[in-house]
C-alpha positions in Angstrom: -77.3 -61.0 52.2 -77.3 -57.5 53.3 -73.8 -57.8 54.6 -72.5 -59.2 51.3 -74.2 -56.5 49.3 -72.5 -53.9 51.5 -69.1 -55.4 50.8 -69.7 -55.6 47.1 -70.8 -52.0 47.0 -67.7 -50.9 49.0 -65.5 -52.8 46.5 -67.2 -51.1 43.5 -66.7 -47.7 45.1 -63.0 -48.4 45.7 -62.4 -49.6 42.1 -64.2 -46.5 40.7 -62.1 -44.2 43.0 -58.9 -45.9 41.8 -59.9 -45.5 38.1 -60.8 -41.9 38.6 -57.5 -41.2 40.4 -55.4 -43.0 37.8 -57.1 -41.2 34.9 -56.7 -37.8 36.6 -53.0 -38.5 37.2 -52.3 -39.4 33.6 -54.4 -36.6 32.3 -52.5 -34.2 34.5 -49.1 -35.6 33.3 -50.2 -35.4 29.7 -51.2 -31.8 30.2 -48.0 -31.0 32.1 -45.8 -32.7 29.5 -47.4 -30.7 26.8 -46.7 -27.5 28.7 -43.1 -28.5 29.3 -42.7 -29.4 25.7 -44.1 -26.0 24.5 -41.9 -24.3 27.0 -38.6 -26.0 26.2 -38.9 -26.6 22.4 -40.7 -23.7 20.6 -41.3 -24.2 16.9 -38.5 -22.3 15.1 -39.5 -19.7 12.5 -38.1 -19.9 9.0 -35.1 -17.6 8.4 -33.1 -16.4 5.4 -30.4 -18.9 6.4 -32.9 -21.7 6.0 -33.8 -20.4 2.6 -30.2 -20.3 1.6 -29.4 -23.8 2.9 -27.3 -25.8 0.5 -26.2 -22.8 -1.6 -22.9 -22.7 -3.4 -20.2 -20.0 -2.9 -18.8 -17.8 -5.6 -15.4 -16.3 -4.9 -13.3 -13.8 -6.8 -9.8 -13.9 -5.3 -8.4 -11.2 -7.6 -11.2 -8.7 -6.9 -11.5 -9.9 -3.3 -15.2 -10.7 -2.8 -17.5 -13.7 -2.4 -21.3 -14.5 -2.1 -23.6 -17.4 -1.9 -26.0 -18.4 -4.7 -28.7 -21.0 -5.2 -27.4 -24.5 -6.3 -29.6 -24.4 -9.4 -27.9 -21.3 -10.8 -24.9 -21.5 -13.1 -22.6 -18.8 -14.3 -20.1 -17.8 -16.9 -17.4 -15.1 -16.5 -14.6 -13.5 -18.5 -12.0 -15.9 -17.1 -9.6 -13.0 -16.3 -7.8 -13.2 -19.6 -4.4 -11.4 -19.6 -5.7 -8.8 -22.0 -8.7 -7.6 -20.0 -7.2 -8.2 -16.6 -3.6 -7.0 -16.7 -4.2 -4.2 -19.1 -7.7 -3.1 -18.3 -8.6 -4.7 -14.9 -12.1 -5.5 -16.1 -14.4 -8.4 -15.4 -18.0 -9.6 -15.9 -20.1 -12.6 -14.8 -23.6 -13.6 -15.7 -25.8 -16.1 -13.8 -28.7 -18.2 -15.2 -31.6 -19.0 -15.0 -31.7 -15.8 -12.9 -30.8 -12.6 -14.9 -28.0 -11.5 -12.6 -25.0 -9.7 -14.0 -21.9 -8.4 -12.3 -19.5 -5.9 -14.0 -16.3 -4.4 -12.7 -14.7 -1.7 -14.9 -16.2 -3.0 -18.2 -13.5 -2.7 -20.9 -15.8 -1.7 -23.7 -19.4 -0.6 -23.9 -20.2 -3.0 -26.7 -18.9 -6.0 -24.8 -20.9 -5.1 -21.7 -23.9 -7.3 -20.9 -25.5 -4.1 -19.4 -25.1 -2.0 -22.5 -28.8 -2.1 -23.3 -30.1 -3.6 -20.0 -32.1 -0.5 -19.2 -33.8 0.0 -22.6 -37.6 0.6 -22.1 -37.1 0.9 -18.3 -37.5 3.9 -16.0 -35.9 4.6 -12.6 -38.5 4.6 -9.9 -36.4 4.7 -6.7 -32.9 5.3 -5.4 -31.5 4.7 -2.0 -28.2 4.1 -0.2 -27.6 0.7 1.3 -24.7 -1.2 2.9 -22.9 -4.1 1.2 -20.7 -5.7 3.8 -20.1 -2.3 5.3 -19.5 -0.6 1.9 -21.9 2.2 0.8 -23.8 1.2 -2.4 -26.4 3.1 -4.4 -29.4 0.9 -5.0 -31.6 1.8 -8.0 -35.0 0.3 -8.8 -36.2 0.3 -12.4 -39.5 -0.7 -13.9 -40.6 -1.4 -17.5 -42.5 1.4 -19.2 -45.8 0.7 -20.9 -43.9 0.3 -24.2 -41.4 -1.9 -22.5 -44.1 -4.1 -21.0 -45.5 -4.6 -24.4 -42.2 -5.5 -25.9 -41.2 -7.8 -22.9 -44.8 -9.2 -22.7 -44.8 -8.6 -19.0 -43.9 -6.3 -16.2 -40.2 -6.6 -15.1 -38.1 -4.8 -12.5 -34.4 -4.2 -12.3 -32.5 -3.8 -9.0 -29.0 -2.6 -9.4 -26.2 -1.9 -6.9 -23.4 0.5 -7.9 -20.5 0.9 -5.5 -16.7 1.5 -5.3 -14.4 -0.9 -3.6 -10.7 0.1 -3.6 -10.0 1.4 -7.1 -12.8 -0.6 -8.7 -16.3 0.3 -9.7 -18.9 -2.5 -9.3 -22.3 -2.8 -10.9 -24.6 -5.7 -9.8 -27.7 -5.9 -11.9 -30.6 -8.2 -11.2 -33.8 -8.4 -13.3 -36.9 -10.4 -12.5 -40.6 -10.7 -13.5 -42.5 -8.5 -11.0 -45.6 -10.7 -11.0 -44.1 -14.2 -11.0 -40.5 -13.8 -9.8 -41.1 -13.5 -6.0 -38.8 -16.5 -5.3 -36.0 -15.2 -7.4 -36.3 -11.8 -5.8 -35.9 -13.5 -2.3 -32.9 -15.4 -3.7 -31.3 -12.1 -4.8 -31.8 -10.6 -1.3 -30.2 -13.6 0.3 -27.3 -13.4 -2.1 -26.7 -9.8 -1.4 -27.0 -10.4 2.4 -24.2 -13.0 2.0 -21.8 -10.7 0.1 -18.4 -10.5 1.7 -15.2 -8.6 0.9 -11.9 -10.4 1.8 -9.5 -8.6 4.1 -6.6 -8.9 1.7 -7.1 -7.8 -1.9 -5.1 -6.2 -4.7 -6.0 -2.8 -3.2 -3.2 -3.5 -0.6 -0.8 -1.9 -3.1 -2.4 1.4 -1.9 -1.8 0.7 1.7 -1.1 4.0 3.6 -2.0 6.1 0.6 -4.2 9.2 0.9 -7.5 9.8 -1.0 -8.2 13.0 -3.0 -11.7 13.7 -4.1 -12.5 16.5 -6.6 -16.3 17.1 -6.6 -16.0 20.0 -9.0 -14.6 18.0 -11.9 -16.0 14.7 -10.5 -13.3 12.2 -9.8 -11.5 10.4 -6.9 -7.9 9.1 -6.7 -5.2 7.9 -4.3 -1.7 9.2 -3.9 1.4 8.5 -1.6 1.3 10.3 1.7 4.6 12.1 1.0 3.2 13.8 -2.1 1.6 17.2 -2.2 -1.6 17.7 -4.2 -2.8 21.1 -5.3 -5.9 21.9 -7.4 -5.3 24.6 -10.0 -8.2 26.6 -11.3 -6.4 29.3 -13.4 -4.1 29.5 -16.4 -0.9 29.4 -14.4 0.5 27.0 -17.0 0.3 28.9 -20.3 0.8 25.7 -22.3 -2.5 24.3 -21.3 -4.6 27.4 -21.4 -7.5 27.9 -19.0 -7.7 24.6 -17.3 -8.6 22.9 -14.0 -5.9 20.4 -13.2 -3.9 18.8 -10.3 -0.3 19.8 -9.7 1.2 16.9 -7.8 4.7 17.3 -6.3 6.5 14.1 -5.3 8.9 13.8 -2.3 11.7 13.8 -4.9 10.6 17.2 -6.2 9.3 15.9 -9.5 6.0 17.3 -10.7 3.0 15.5 -12.2 0.5 17.6 -14.1 -2.9 15.9 -14.3 -5.7 17.5 -16.3 -8.9 15.6 -17.0 -12.5 16.2 -17.7 -15.5 14.0 -18.8 -15.9 14.0 -22.6 -18.4 16.6 -23.8 -18.0 18.8 -20.6 -17.3 22.4 -21.6 -16.5 23.8 -18.1 -12.9 24.2 -19.0 -10.5 23.4 -21.9 -7.3 21.4 -22.2 -4.6 21.4 -24.9 -1.5 19.4 -25.5 1.7 20.6 -23.8 4.6 21.4 -26.2 7.3 20.0 -23.9 10.9 21.0 -24.6 10.6 20.8 -28.3 13.5 18.8 -29.7 13.7 15.0 -29.1 11.5 12.0 -29.6 8.8 10.1 -27.6 9.7 6.5 -26.8 7.3 4.1 -25.3 8.5 2.7 -21.9 8.4 -1.1 -22.1 6.6 -3.0 -19.4 5.0 0.1 -17.9 1.4 0.1 -19.1 -1.4 1.0 -16.8 -5.1 1.7 -17.0 -7.0 4.9 -16.6 -10.8 4.7 -16.3 -11.0 1.5 -18.3 -8.6 2.5 -21.1 -5.1 1.2 -21.4 -2.4 3.8 -21.1 1.4 3.7 -21.7 4.0 6.2 -20.7 6.4 7.6 -23.3 9.7 9.1 -22.4 10.7 12.3 -24.2 14.3 11.7 -25.0 16.9 14.2 -26.1 20.6 13.4 -26.3 20.1 10.1 -24.6 18.5 11.8 -21.6 14.8 11.5 -20.5 13.5 15.0 -20.1 9.8 14.3 -19.5 7.2 11.5 -19.4 3.9 11.9 -21.3 1.0 9.5 -21.0 -1.1 8.4 -23.9 -4.0 6.0 -24.6 -2.8 3.3 -27.0 -4.3 2.7 -29.4 -6.4 5.9 -29.7 -9.6 3.9 -29.4 -8.8 3.3 -25.8 -9.7 6.9 -25.0 -13.4 6.1 -25.7 -13.4 3.7 -22.8 -12.3 6.5 -20.5 -15.1 8.8 -21.8 -12.7 11.7 -21.1 -10.3 14.4 -22.4 -7.0 14.7 -20.6 -3.4 16.0 -20.6 -0.9 14.3 -18.3 2.8 14.8 -18.1 5.6 14.3 -15.6 8.9 16.2 -15.3 11.5 17.7 -12.9 9.5 20.9 -12.6 12.6 23.1 -12.5 15.0 24.4 -15.0 17.9 22.8 -13.2 16.4 19.4 -13.8 16.5 19.4 -17.6 20.0 17.9 -17.7 19.2 15.0 -15.4 19.3 11.5 -17.0 16.1 9.4 -16.5 14.1 12.2 -15.1 11.6 11.0 -12.5 12.3 7.3 -13.0 12.3 6.6 -9.3 8.7 8.0 -9.1 7.3 6.5 -12.3 5.8 3.3 -10.8 3.9 5.4 -8.2 2.7 7.7 -11.0 1.3 4.6 -12.8 -0.5 3.5 -9.6 -1.8 7.1 -9.2 -3.4 7.0 -12.7 -4.8 3.5 -12.1 -6.6 4.6 -9.0 -8.7 7.3 -10.7 -12.5 6.7 -10.7 -15.4 8.9 -11.7 -17.8 9.9 -8.9 
């Protein structure tokens, strides 16, 4: 009896030891597996790319840019009609339900979605940011007390203003400051995705130099073989006391470019009289744009010979789009050249590109 009890007790001890050992083993493996899992597969944090998953892509081939936008947004644009594209190189797009507008060289103030966008808003911050490597001015606007009453809420506007090639862009985004957190995040993701293509219409200026005039306030591009000289005296009696560019082409022709912002009284300009006799004849197929207004060259013809070229806004209302006063003419520059037929014709296309490249600073 005593011997059987001892065997039974021994058996119970062995069973308990086995159970404890097995439990300890599986407990250790469970712990170790958990450690290995934590070590090899960390929980990923949510990124901007996750927020923008499934977004659509908007692309402008003519202006050479693209960006991603939420799939719930829709847009309308100008459709690049021949009138506003070929003559004025202007474009606008608006996105809904977000209040996002994009304008490039708006052709008229009245047609601009942004004409009254800042009514009852005040600017509260300005900084310089990068948009795919391009410097952009970022402005933050906030509704005034009166604006908040009219809008029935507090809104903010974030806009980006920048130059790309010869074009001036304005990207304007408005959102409710108290309830529009998601839309604001969408806007940031959209801007982060903005890309400029490597080949755009600005390739026509490949190899050209850039001239910047901070005194008058404009920037332009010109062929590398041309000479640009800024005149600040009355060296040309016909235009009085003026500040203008005297541009000499490689062929020896001279372009006189006098411009100022409308209402600025720092200097005066007046029409040049030319050679007197003759008539001005519009040059077919040679229209260009200058600061949003359509401009055509007119050849000053005398005895079937072109003596000079003058540049006019046509019709006159186009000058209001430029917001400027100007005098521009192109001639041989020497007395010996007055008898030459088709004066400066070989340089005319480059002169038109020169005028098209002008932008206000």
